[in-house]
C-alpha atoms as one frame of an Amber mdcrd trajectory, in Angstrom:
protein
 -15.951   6.492  -3.181 -14.432   3.901  -1.037 -16.690   1.056  -2.124 -16.072
  -2.028  -4.310 -17.076  -1.665  -7.867 -17.840  -4.430 -10.397 -17.050  -3.740
 -13.980 -18.005  -5.661 -17.106 -15.010  -7.485 -18.580 -16.199  -6.336 -22.106
 -15.082  -2.883 -21.147 -11.380  -3.975 -20.875  -8.675  -5.497 -22.999  -6.575
  -8.072 -21.283  -3.013  -7.144 -21.373  -1.678  -9.315 -18.570  -0.424 -12.802
 -18.385  -0.963 -12.822 -14.663  -4.405 -14.620 -14.734  -3.458 -17.755 -12.773
  -4.928 -16.183  -9.638  -8.221 -15.491 -11.265 -11.362 -17.613 -11.568 -12.692
 -17.125 -15.138 -16.351 -17.849 -15.297 -18.618 -17.843 -18.323 -21.855 -15.875
 -17.839 -24.069 -15.336 -20.898 -21.010 -15.809 -23.102 -19.160 -13.155 -21.182
 -16.103 -13.980 -19.274 -15.982 -12.895 -15.614 -12.690 -12.461 -13.848 -12.671
 -12.729 -10.163  -9.477 -13.022  -8.080  -9.381 -16.273  -6.131  -8.728 -14.392
  -2.890 -12.197 -12.869  -3.013 -14.142 -15.318  -5.017 -16.090 -16.934  -2.203
 -19.961 -16.574  -2.390 -20.309 -14.436   0.672 -17.330 -12.051   0.019 -19.435
  -8.879  -0.842 -21.841  -9.521   2.004 -18.968 -10.137   4.469 -17.169  -7.061
   3.192 -20.264  -4.750   3.559 -20.970  -6.215   6.863 -17.503  -5.175   8.122
 -16.281  -8.731   8.591 -12.501  -8.323   9.284 -11.507 -11.367   7.281 -13.143
 -10.034   4.189 -11.326  -6.658   4.549  -8.022  -8.524   5.134  -8.544 -10.733
   2.163  -9.240  -7.760  -0.159  -6.215  -5.836   1.128  -4.056  -8.890   0.432
  -5.404  -9.213  -3.110  -4.947  -5.590  -3.847  -1.255  -5.851  -2.704  -0.842
  -8.974  -4.765  -2.252  -7.402  -7.877  -0.097  -4.305  -7.570   2.997  -6.408
  -7.100   2.153  -8.679 -10.036   1.070  -6.055 -12.434   3.390  -3.136 -11.660
   7.168  -2.501 -11.576   8.613  -0.926  -8.354   9.194   2.253 -10.365   5.468
   2.318 -11.301   4.423   1.835  -7.727   6.623   4.750  -6.632   5.103   6.959
  -9.306   1.623   5.909  -8.230   2.547   6.612  -4.602   3.834  10.115  -5.434
   0.772  10.906  -7.438  -2.411  12.694  -6.092  -4.440  10.474  -8.478  -3.772
   7.404  -6.407  -3.757   9.084  -2.971  -6.632   6.908  -1.618  -4.444   3.770
  -2.463  -1.321   5.057  -0.612  -1.606   2.520   2.196  -1.874  -0.418  -0.251
   0.953   0.962  -2.455   3.268   1.208   0.553   2.555  -2.454   1.459   3.201
  -3.508  -2.207   6.528  -1.626  -2.181   7.600  -3.162   1.207  11.164  -4.585
   0.962  11.653  -3.531  -2.656  13.229  -0.137  -2.276  16.838   0.953  -2.746
  18.592   3.944  -1.434  17.692   6.106  -4.464  14.006   5.208  -4.032  14.116
   6.060  -0.333  15.565   9.412  -1.164  12.950  10.139  -3.700  10.123   9.092
  -1.226  11.742  11.218   1.663  11.890  14.222  -0.642   8.350  13.834  -1.833
   6.756  13.115   1.555   8.140  16.031   3.479   7.171  16.991   6.991   4.412
  19.350   5.709   2.774  16.590   3.666   2.885  14.184   6.543   1.389  16.749
   9.036  -1.525  16.965   6.681  -1.982  13.095   6.103  -1.775  11.675   9.677
  -3.265   8.313   8.633  -0.417   7.926   6.135   2.368   8.760   8.485   2.471
   5.503  10.442   2.566   3.147   7.582   5.126   5.276   5.713   7.461   5.441
   8.704   7.054   1.717   9.309   8.133   1.180   5.719  11.167   3.412   6.107
  12.158   1.786   9.454  13.219  -1.231   7.442  16.096   0.608   5.915  19.124
   1.632   7.852  20.753   4.623   6.191  21.707   8.070   6.955  18.816   9.672
   5.016  16.172   7.683   6.911  17.901   8.399  10.230  17.920  12.101   9.557
  14.311  12.013   8.432  13.292  10.245  11.578  15.258  12.641  13.799  13.663
  15.613  12.083  10.086  14.099  12.311  10.619  13.009  15.914  11.960  16.434
  16.965   8.915  18.124  15.585   6.216  15.638  16.596   7.340  13.697  19.641
   4.488  12.709  21.912   1.755  13.300  19.196   1.335   9.617  18.410   2.507
   6.724  20.654   2.682   4.173  17.753   4.821   6.590  15.633   7.084   7.371
  18.616   7.659   3.694  19.126   8.459   3.049  15.359  11.118   5.885  15.563
  12.418   4.939  18.955  12.899   1.376  17.907  14.659   2.470  14.772  17.071
   4.511  16.787  17.684   1.672  19.249  18.392  -0.800  16.504  20.163   1.443
  13.946  23.748   0.387  15.090  22.970  -3.250  15.864
């Protein structure tokens, strides 16, 4: 529903060794795990009052958790799943600079032009991620997208134009 949720630790089994970034507190003999990035007393108040710093901290924590807990292949599976579609932006950031040519081809195949035209919010971040990779598949993908959508979004046009300008450098 787009809001933060608090869950009882007793509902989960800990399977991760990545607990260094968590504060573990005892409350009525129940362990509480709170990531250090969001463990300040005013975090929830700041978040729900739309304080930018709180939202940035939460995003950073989410990216860090995905990177720590998931392999690159798992992140790609999540990204290409409808179940995690509300997490696409965070998943893309978590995947940043981890992809190889095979991964890029899989993402390009999955996120075709029709999908992108229906998910405008996702397009800019996806194309920004792809712009870090100079290969023929990305070049052709950008060319096809640019040909069909030039002038629709100035930020996307800039990402693609910069990619073309720097491709042979």
